[in-house]
C-alpha positions in Angstrom: -28.5 20.4 -26.8 -30.0 23.9 -25.5 -30.3 26.2 -28.1 -28.8 29.6 -27.0 -30.5 32.7 -28.6 -29.4 36.2 -29.0 -31.8 37.3 -26.6 -30.8 35.0 -23.7 -27.3 36.6 -24.1 -28.5 39.8 -24.1 -30.5 39.1 -20.8 -27.5 37.4 -19.2 -25.3 40.5 -20.3 -27.5 42.8 -18.7 -27.8 40.9 -15.5 -23.9 40.5 -15.3 -22.5 43.4 -17.5 -19.8 40.7 -18.9 -18.6 40.4 -22.5 -21.0 38.9 -25.1 -18.7 36.1 -25.7 -18.6 34.9 -22.4 -22.3 35.3 -21.7 -22.5 32.8 -24.6 -19.9 30.4 -23.4 -21.7 30.0 -19.7 -25.2 29.9 -21.0 -23.8 26.9 -23.7 -21.9 25.3 -20.2 -25.1 25.8 -18.4 -27.3 24.2 -21.1 -29.7 27.1 -21.3 -30.3 27.7 -17.6 -30.1 31.8 -16.6 -29.4 31.4 -13.2 -26.9 28.7 -13.7 -25.2 30.7 -16.3 -25.0 33.8 -14.3 -23.4 31.9 -11.3 -21.0 30.4 -13.8 -19.8 34.4 -14.8 -20.0 35.3 -11.1 -17.4 32.7 -10.3 -15.3 33.6 -13.6 -15.6 37.2 -13.5 -17.0 38.1 -9.7 -19.0 41.3 -9.9 -16.0 43.8 -10.6 -17.0 44.2 -14.5 -20.1 46.4 -13.7 -19.0 48.1 -10.5 -15.8 48.8 -12.3 -17.2 50.6 -15.2 -18.0 53.9 -13.6 -14.9 54.8 -11.9 -12.7 57.2 -13.2 -9.7 56.3 -15.0 -6.8 58.8 -14.8 -4.1 56.7 -14.7 -2.8 54.7 -17.6 0.1 54.3 -20.8 0.6 55.5 -23.8 1.8 53.2 -26.7 2.6 53.6 -30.3 3.3 51.6 -33.6 5.0 52.6 -36.8 5.2 50.5 -39.9 6.8 52.4 -42.5 5.1 56.0 -43.3 2.3 54.5 -41.2 2.1 55.1 -37.6 -0.3 55.3 -34.4 -0.2 56.4 -31.1 -2.9 56.1 -28.4 -3.9 56.4 -24.7 -5.2 53.5 -22.8 -6.3 54.3 -19.2 -7.1 52.5 -15.8 -7.4 53.7 -12.6 -4.5 52.4 -10.6 -0.7 53.0 -11.7 -0.4 49.0 -10.5 -2.4 48.3 -13.5 -0.1 50.1 -16.0 2.4 47.3 -15.2 -0.1 44.2 -16.1 1.0 42.1 -19.3 -2.5 41.7 -20.2 -3.2 45.6 -20.0 -0.3 46.3 -21.8 -1.0 43.8 -24.2 -4.2 45.1 -25.0 -2.7 48.7 -25.2 -0.1 47.6 -27.7 -2.4 45.8 -29.8 -4.8 48.5 -29.7 -2.2 51.0 -31.1 -1.5 48.4 -34.3 -5.0 48.0 -35.3 -5.4 51.8 -35.2 -2.4 51.9 -37.9 -3.6 48.8 -39.8 -7.2 49.7 -39.5 -7.8 53.2 -39.4 -10.9 53.3 -37.5 -13.1 56.3 -37.7 -13.3 56.8 -33.6 -13.1 54.9 -30.4 -16.3 53.1 -30.9 -15.1 51.7 -34.6 -11.6 50.7 -32.7 -13.5 48.6 -30.1 -15.2 47.0 -33.0 -12.0 45.6 -34.5 -11.5 41.8 -34.4 -8.9 41.0 -31.6 -8.6 37.9 -28.9 -6.6 37.8 -25.9 -6.8 36.0 -22.8 -9.6 34.0 -23.7 -11.7 37.0 -24.2 -13.3 38.6 -27.7 -13.9 38.5 -30.9 -13.0 42.5 -30.8 -11.1 44.7 -29.1 -14.1 46.0 -26.9 -15.3 42.6 -25.9 -11.4 41.7 -24.7 -11.6 45.4 -22.8 -14.6 44.1 -21.0 -13.3 41.0 -20.2 -10.0 42.3 -18.8 -12.4 44.6 -16.4 -13.7 41.6 -14.5 -10.6 39.7 -14.7 -8.5 42.4 -13.4 -11.2 44.4 -11.5 -10.8 47.9 -12.5 -11.7 49.9 -15.1 -10.1 51.0 -18.3 -11.0 52.9 -21.2 -9.6 53.6 -24.5 -9.4 57.7 -24.3 -7.8 59.0 -27.5 -5.5 58.0 -30.6 -3.4 59.8 -33.5 -3.1 57.9 -37.0 -0.4 59.4 -38.8 -0.2 58.4 -42.9 0.2 61.1 -45.0 3.1 60.3 -46.7 5.6 61.5 -44.4 8.3 59.7 -42.4 7.8 59.0 -39.0 9.4 59.4 -35.5 7.9 57.9 -32.5 9.4 58.5 -28.6 8.0 57.4 -25.5 9.0 58.5 -22.4 8.6 55.6 -20.0 4.7 54.8 -20.3 3.4 58.3 -19.5 4.2 60.4 -22.5 4.2 59.4 -26.1 5.4 61.4 -28.9 4.9 61.1 -33.1 6.5 63.3 -35.5 5.9 63.5 -38.9 8.8 64.7 -41.3 11.2 64.6 -44.1 14.8 64.4 -43.9 17.0 63.1 -41.3 15.5 60.3 -38.8 18.3 61.6 -35.8 17.2 65.0 -36.2 13.4 63.8 -36.1 14.1 61.6 -33.0 15.9 64.4 -31.5 12.6 66.6 -32.2 10.5 63.9 -30.4 12.4 63.9 -27.6 12.3 67.3 -26.9 8.7 67.6 -27.6 8.7 65.2 -24.6 10.5 67.6 -22.6 9.3 71.3 -23.4 5.8 70.5 -24.1 5.1 72.9 -26.9 1.4 73.4 -28.3 2.2 73.8 -31.9 4.5 74.1 -34.6 4.8 78.0 -35.2 3.5 80.9 -33.0 0.8 81.6 -35.6 -0.8 78.0 -35.0 -0.8 78.4 -31.0 -4.8 78.1 -30.4 -6.2 81.5 -29.9 -8.1 80.4 -26.6 -4.3 79.9 -25.2 -3.5 83.4 -26.3 -6.4 85.4 -24.8 -5.9 83.5 -21.6 -2.3 84.3 -21.5 -3.2 88.2 -22.2 -5.8 88.3 -19.8 -3.3 86.9 -17.0 -0.6 89.5 -18.4 -2.8 92.2 -18.2 -3.9 91.5 -14.7 -0.1 91.6 -14.2 0.4 94.8 -15.6 -2.3 96.9 -14.1 -0.9 96.3 -10.8 2.4 98.3 -12.2 0.4 101.5 -11.5 2.1 102.7 -15.2 0.1 104.6 -18.0 -2.1 102.6 -20.0 0.1 102.8 -23.1 2.9 101.3 -21.2 0.7 98.4 -19.8 -0.4 98.0 -23.3 2.7 97.3 -24.8 3.8 95.0 -21.2 1.0 93.0 -22.4 1.9 92.5 -26.0 5.3 92.1 -25.0 4.3 88.9 -22.1 2.1 87.5 -25.0 5.2 87.3 -27.7 6.9 86.0 -25.1 4.6 83.3 -24.5 4.4 82.5 -28.1 7.6 81.9 -28.5 7.7 79.5 -25.4 5.1 77.3 -26.5 5.7 77.1 -30.4 8.0 74.4 -31.4 10.0 76.2 -33.6 10.9 78.9 -31.6 11.9 77.0 -28.1 15.6 76.7 -27.5 16.6 72.9 -28.7 17.2 70.9 -25.6 20.3 69.3 -26.5 21.9 72.8 -27.6 20.1 75.9 -26.2 22.3 78.3 -28.6 20.0 77.5 -31.3 16.4 76.9 -31.9 14.6 73.9 -33.1 14.0 75.5 -36.2 17.3 76.5 -36.6 18.8 72.7 -35.7 16.4 71.5 -38.2 17.1 73.5 -40.9 20.9 72.7 -40.4 20.3 68.8 -40.3 18.0 69.7 -44.1 14.8 68.0 -42.2 11.4 69.3 -42.1 9.2 68.6 -39.3 5.3 68.5 -40.7 3.4 67.9 -37.5 3.9 66.2 -33.9 1.4 64.9 -31.7 2.1 64.8 -27.8 0.2 62.6 -25.4 0.5 62.8 -21.9 -1.1 60.0 -19.5 -4.4 61.3 -17.8 -4.1 65.1 -18.9 -7.3 67.0 -18.5 -8.7 64.0 -16.4 -10.0 65.0 -12.7 -8.4 62.3 -10.5 -10.4 61.4 -7.9 -9.0 62.2 -4.4 -9.6 59.5 -1.7 -10.3 61.2 1.7 -9.9 58.5 4.2 -10.7 59.6 7.0 -13.9 61.2 5.7 -14.8 57.7 4.1 -14.2 56.2 7.6 -16.5 59.0 9.4 -19.4 58.4 6.8 -19.3 54.5 7.3 -19.5 55.3 11.2 -22.4 58.0 10.5 -24.2 55.4 8.4 -23.9 52.6 10.6 -25.2 54.6 13.4 -28.0 55.6 11.3 -28.9 52.2 10.8 -28.7 51.2 14.6 
C-alpha cells in the first residue's frame, strides 16, 4: 500500500482546491498516483470549488442557537437565493451557530478549525465548507457571528432566514421576545440615543445642514433646525426611544418598564447588509463574448 505523505496531499490540494481529507482519500484510492487522484477528485467535485472561491456571496441565511444563558447567531453567505434552501447548506449554517455557542471561537478562522463532519466531508467545519462548495457549485462563507454568554437571559428571533436578532435581558421572556421582533422590524442601531455611533450622527447632521441651508432662513434658525433634525433622528434609531410596534402609544422603554424587564444588549443581522452585490448585465455579457470571438477569428 502506497504511503501518502503530507506533501502529496498539499500538492494535490494546490492543484484542485479540494478539501484536505478529500485529497487524502483520493490519493489513497489512487495508491499514490497523483494524476489518477486528481482525476478522481475532478469526477467527484468537478472544478467548481476553485472557480467558486472568488465569487461574491451576498445571499445567505442567519441562524441562531440558544441553550440556557448561552446563545449565538451567525450569518452564512452564498451566491444565490436558491442555495439558501439547500438542506446541506442549512445544516452547515445551523451547525456553525451551535459550534459558536459551545466553543466560543475567537474569530471566523478559529471557527473553521473546530471539529465537524457532514456529507462525507471533514474533519473540521472549514473542510466541510470547502467540500460543499465543490458539491453544490457555489461559493459560501461564514461572514460574522455573535456569542452571548454574559449571565443574562437570551431571547432570539429569526424572521424567515434573512433577519436574525439576539436580545440579552433580565425579566419577562414574552417582553424580551417582543423586543426581538421589534428590532427585526424597526432596525434600531443602539439601545439609547447616547450610544448611536458618532459617524452616523455626523452623517445625519450633514444631510440636515444641507437641507436647512436651502431654506434661506437666518443662521441661528438654521442651527436650531439642524439640531432638531439630529435629535429626531436619535430618537428614531435608538431602541428605547422608538414607538413599540405592538402599541405605538408607548415607547419600548415604557413597555419594558411596565413588564419589569431590562434589556442589556441586542444584536441584529440582516443577510448581505453592506455587501456589494454583483448585477449581471446579460446583454453586455453576450456582447463581450461576441467581441472576443470576432477578435479570435
